C-alpha positions as CSV (number, residue, x, y, z in Angstrom):
1,M,-47.3,46.4,206.1
2,P,-49.8,47.1,203.3
3,N,-50.3,50.8,202.4
4,T,-53.8,51.2,203.9
5,S,-55.9,53.1,206.3
6,F,-58.2,52.0,209.1
7,P,-59.1,53.3,212.6
8,G,-56.6,52.5,215.2
9,Q,-53.8,51.7,212.6
10,D,-51.1,53.8,214.4
11,D,-50.5,51.1,217.1
12,A,-52.3,48.1,215.4
13,I,-50.5,44.8,215.6
14,W,-49.8,43.0,212.3
15,I,-49.6,39.2,212.4
16,P,-48.3,37.7,209.1
17,S,-48.7,34.0,208.2
18,G,-47.1,33.1,204.9
19,R,-48.2,35.6,202.2
20,A,-51.2,36.6,204.2
21,T,-51.4,39.1,207.0
22,L,-54.0,40.6,209.4
23,A,-54.1,43.6,211.7
24,V,-55.8,44.0,215.1
25,P,-56.0,47.6,216.6
26,Q,-55.2,48.1,220.3
27,A,-57.2,51.3,220.6
28,F,-60.6,49.4,220.7
29,G,-62.0,45.9,220.2
30,P,-61.2,43.2,220.0
31,R,-61.5,43.4,216.3
32,I,-59.6,42.2,213.2
33,L,-59.8,45.2,210.8
34,W,-57.3,44.1,208.0
35,F,-57.1,40.7,206.4
36,G,-55.7,39.7,203.0
37,V,-52.5,39.2,200.9
38,A,-49.7,41.1,202.5
39,D,-49.0,43.2,199.3
40,G,-52.7,43.4,198.3
41,T,-55.9,45.1,199.4
42,N,-58.0,44.6,202.5
43,L,-60.7,41.8,202.0
44,L,-62.6,43.0,205.1
45,Y,-65.4,45.6,205.1
46,L,-64.8,48.9,207.0
47,A,-67.5,51.3,207.9
48,D,-67.5,54.6,206.0
49,E,-65.6,57.6,207.4
50,S,-68.6,59.1,209.1
51,K,-68.8,56.0,211.4
52,L,-65.1,55.6,212.1
53,Q,-64.9,57.8,215.2
54,L,-63.1,56.3,218.2
55,G,-64.3,56.2,221.8
56,G,-67.7,57.2,223.2
57,E,-70.3,55.2,225.0
58,G,-72.5,54.0,222.1
59,Y,-71.9,51.0,219.8
60,R,-69.8,51.9,216.7
61,F,-69.9,50.0,213.4
62,Y,-66.3,49.7,212.7
63,G,-66.5,46.7,210.5
64,G,-64.0,43.9,210.3
65,H,-64.2,40.6,212.3
66,R,-65.7,40.8,215.7
67,L,-67.0,38.6,218.6
68,W,-70.6,39.0,219.7
69,I,-72.9,36.9,221.8
70,A,-76.1,35.3,220.7
71,P,-79.1,35.2,220.7
72,E,-79.0,38.8,219.2
73,S,-80.4,41.6,221.3
74,P,-79.8,45.4,220.9
75,A,-78.6,45.7,224.5
76,R,-76.5,42.6,225.2
77,S,-75.1,41.9,221.6
78,M,-74.3,45.5,220.8
79,Q,-72.2,46.3,223.7
80,P,-69.7,49.0,222.8
81,D,-66.2,47.9,222.1
82,N,-64.6,51.4,222.0
83,D,-62.1,51.0,224.8
84,P,-58.5,49.9,224.4
85,V,-57.8,46.2,224.7
86,T,-55.2,44.4,226.8
87,V,-52.7,42.6,224.6
88,T,-50.5,39.7,225.6
89,E,-48.2,37.4,223.5
90,V,-47.3,33.9,224.4
91,A,-45.3,31.7,222.0
92,G,-46.3,33.6,219.0
93,A,-50.1,33.8,219.9
94,F,-51.5,37.2,220.5
95,T,-54.5,37.6,222.8
96,F,-56.6,40.8,222.6
97,R,-58.9,41.1,225.7
98,S,-61.7,43.7,226.2
99,N,-62.9,45.2,229.5
100,V,-65.8,43.5,231.3
101,D,-69.0,45.1,230.0
102,Q,-72.2,46.1,232.0
103,F,-73.5,42.5,231.8
104,G,-70.4,41.1,233.3
105,V,-69.2,39.7,230.0
106,Q,-65.5,39.9,228.9
107,K,-64.5,39.0,225.3
108,S,-61.1,38.1,223.8
109,L,-59.5,37.0,220.5
110,E,-56.4,34.8,220.5
111,I,-54.8,34.8,217.1
112,M,-52.1,32.3,216.3
113,P,-50.4,32.3,212.8
114,L,-50.1,28.7,211.6
115,G,-48.1,29.4,208.4
116,A,-49.3,28.7,204.9
117,E,-51.7,31.6,205.0
118,S,-53.5,30.1,207.9
119,Y,-54.6,31.3,211.4
120,S,-56.1,29.9,214.5
121,V,-58.7,32.5,215.8
122,V,-59.9,31.6,219.3
123,H,-63.0,33.4,220.6
124,T,-63.5,33.4,224.4
125,V,-66.4,34.8,226.3
126,T,-66.0,34.9,230.1
127,N,-68.7,35.4,232.7
128,H,-67.5,37.9,235.4
129,S,-71.1,38.5,236.7
130,A,-72.7,37.1,239.8
131,Y,-75.2,35.1,237.8
132,D,-75.5,32.3,235.3
133,L,-75.5,33.6,231.8
134,E,-77.1,31.8,228.8
135,L,-75.4,32.6,225.5
136,A,-73.5,31.4,222.5
137,A,-70.3,32.8,221.1
138,W,-70.9,34.4,217.8
139,A,-68.0,35.0,215.3
140,L,-68.8,37.5,212.5
141,T,-66.6,38.3,209.6
142,M,-67.6,41.3,207.5
143,M,-66.3,41.1,204.0
144,K,-66.2,43.9,201.5
145,S,-68.6,44.5,198.6
146,G,-68.4,42.2,195.7
147,T,-67.7,39.2,197.9
148,T,-69.6,35.9,197.5
149,V,-70.1,33.5,200.5
150,H,-70.3,29.7,199.7
151,F,-71.5,26.9,202.1
152,P,-72.0,23.2,201.5
153,Q,-75.4,21.5,201.5
154,P,-75.9,18.3,203.5
155,E,-75.5,15.1,201.7
156,F,-78.3,14.1,199.3
157,E,-80.4,11.2,200.5
158,R,-83.1,9.5,198.6
159,H,-86.6,9.7,199.8
160,V,-86.8,5.9,200.3
161,D,-83.6,6.0,202.4
162,R,-84.5,8.8,204.8
163,L,-87.9,10.3,205.8
164,T,-86.6,12.9,208.3
165,P,-85.1,16.2,207.3
166,N,-81.4,16.9,207.1
167,R,-81.3,20.4,205.5
168,P,-82.4,23.0,208.0
169,L,-83.0,26.5,206.7
170,V,-83.8,29.4,208.9
171,T,-85.0,32.7,207.4
172,W,-85.6,36.2,208.8
173,G,-88.7,38.3,208.2
174,Y,-86.9,40.3,205.5
175,T,-85.4,37.2,203.6
176,K,-86.7,36.4,200.1
177,I,-85.8,32.9,199.0
178,G,-86.2,34.1,195.4
179,D,-83.7,36.9,195.8
180,P,-81.4,37.0,192.7
181,R,-78.3,37.0,194.9
182,W,-78.8,33.4,195.9
183,T,-77.5,30.3,194.0
184,W,-79.0,27.1,195.3
185,G,-77.2,24.1,194.1
186,D,-77.8,20.4,195.2
187,E,-74.4,20.4,196.8
188,L,-73.4,24.1,197.4
189,A,-75.3,27.2,198.1
190,S,-73.9,30.7,197.5
191,L,-75.0,34.3,198.5
192,R,-73.5,37.2,196.5
193,Q,-73.2,40.7,197.8
194,D,-74.8,43.4,195.6
195,S,-74.6,47.1,196.2
196,T,-78.0,47.7,194.7
197,L,-80.0,45.4,196.9
198,G,-80.9,45.5,200.6
199,P,-80.7,43.1,203.5
200,V,-81.1,39.4,203.4
201,K,-80.1,36.7,205.9
202,I,-80.3,32.9,206.3
203,G,-79.1,30.4,208.9
204,T,-78.5,26.7,208.9
205,F,-76.6,23.9,210.7
206,L,-73.5,23.1,208.7
207,I,-72.6,19.5,209.7
208,Q,-69.4,19.9,207.5
209,G,-68.0,22.7,209.7
210,Y,-66.7,24.9,206.9
211,A,-67.7,27.8,204.7
212,A,-65.9,30.2,202.4
213,A,-65.9,33.8,201.2
214,E,-64.6,34.5,197.7
215,S,-63.3,38.1,197.1
216,D,-60.8,39.7,194.7
217,G,-59.9,36.4,193.2
218,H,-59.0,34.8,196.5
219,L,-60.9,32.4,198.8
220,L,-61.1,32.6,202.6
221,V,-62.1,29.2,204.0
222,K,-63.2,29.1,207.7
223,K,-63.5,25.8,209.6
224,F,-65.1,25.4,213.0
225,S,-66.1,22.7,215.3
226,V,-69.5,21.1,215.0
227,S,-71.7,19.9,217.9
228,P,-74.7,18.0,216.6
229,G,-77.3,17.3,219.2
230,E,-76.5,20.3,221.3
231,A,-78.7,23.4,221.6
232,H,-78.1,26.3,219.3
233,T,-79.6,29.8,218.9
234,D,-81.8,31.0,216.0
235,M,-83.7,27.7,215.7
236,G,-80.6,25.6,215.7
237,C,-78.1,27.5,213.7
238,N,-74.3,27.2,213.8
239,F,-73.7,29.1,210.6
240,E,-75.4,32.3,209.2
241,T,-74.8,34.7,206.4
242,F,-76.1,38.2,206.1
243,T,-75.7,40.9,203.3
244,N,-76.8,44.4,202.6
245,E,-75.9,47.3,200.2
246,D,-72.4,47.6,201.9
247,M,-71.0,44.2,202.8
248,I,-71.6,40.5,203.4
249,E,-71.0,38.5,206.7
250,I,-69.8,34.9,207.1
251,E,-70.8,33.9,210.6
252,T,-70.3,30.9,212.9
253,L,-71.8,30.2,216.2
254,S,-71.0,27.9,219.2
255,P,-73.6,25.9,221.0
256,L,-75.9,27.7,223.4
257,V,-74.6,27.2,227.0
258,K,-75.3,28.3,230.5
259,L,-72.1,29.9,231.9
260,A,-71.8,29.9,235.7
261,P,-69.9,32.9,237.3
262,G,-66.2,32.6,236.5
263,E,-66.7,30.1,233.5
264,A,-65.7,30.8,230.0
265,L,-67.0,29.7,226.6
266,V,-64.5,29.0,223.8
267,H,-65.3,28.9,220.1
268,V,-62.4,28.3,217.6
269,E,-62.3,29.0,213.9
270,T,-59.4,28.2,211.6
271,W,-58.9,30.5,208.7
272,R,-56.9,29.9,205.5
273,L,-56.5,32.3,202.7
274,Y,-56.2,30.6,199.3
275,I,-54.5,33.1,197.1
276,D,-55.6,33.4,193.4
277,T,-58.1,30.7,194.0
278,T,-61.8,30.7,193.0
279,L,-64.6,28.0,192.8
280,S,-65.5,27.1,189.2
281,G,-67.4,24.5,187.1
282,T,-70.6,22.7,187.9
283,D,-72.3,22.7,191.3
284,A,-70.8,19.3,192.1
285,E,-67.4,20.5,190.9
286,R,-67.4,23.6,193.0
287,A,-68.6,21.7,196.1
288,K,-65.8,19.2,195.7
289,Q,-63.2,22.0,195.3
290,L,-64.4,23.6,198.5
291,A,-64.4,20.3,200.4
292,E,-60.8,19.5,199.3
293,L,-59.6,23.0,200.3
294,A,-61.2,22.7,203.7
295,A,-59.8,19.3,204.3
296,A,-56.3,20.7,203.6
297,I,-56.6,23.1,206.6
């Protein structure tokens, strides 16, 4: 167990996989609050000490990796996750399950170590209400300051070969395309966290189904299933990234579905931590490196 400090650490469950490890508290959540090399530092962002109080009825910004529901709304998305979670283990897979919230929604994370610094992270949203609920599962990983998020661009197609668009880009009202934290390559796009600059966010549809976060000389690659043709929130996004003065998020979203009472929505990410690995070279070379690393998961 690394020498570290985070809320709920006293009874947190540590799940190693090769040289990587992660920790999930039982006191609240479900949240992953520590992730990185077992003998290294935490690559996830944690809120400052003034926000790390446990319990209470309001939403708390603990940080780490969490499961929300989209589309985003202050009431439904920001349901407090301050209560203890129920933990079960079956064949090496740990499931952390929340209480049912006031909207009839129950959330769970199932984490299975796969070896070779890899994990399966299964996000489940269950409708326990008496009504249909329209929503998407939204997996958000908050990375610490200094991290850069990378995601591939759709394949280049000549104007004479395709007249319809294939590179959707969704922006929020506070997003500036000319922000200096962006690097827009023909094959790879990157957003760098900068502690001197404020919020910026974009969304897109990643047909490749992978993205990465580069931090402390390591690379977290996340893969997820892709559902072209199905409805998605935020003008068709299955991937989003957001940053501010404190941290940067690498986010994936399931399709938008209508859950009947008793039904569950499952959204799966596969994580792999590539230790002492960074992207380098030209835009094309960096895009190729990321594609090869994702293909190896």
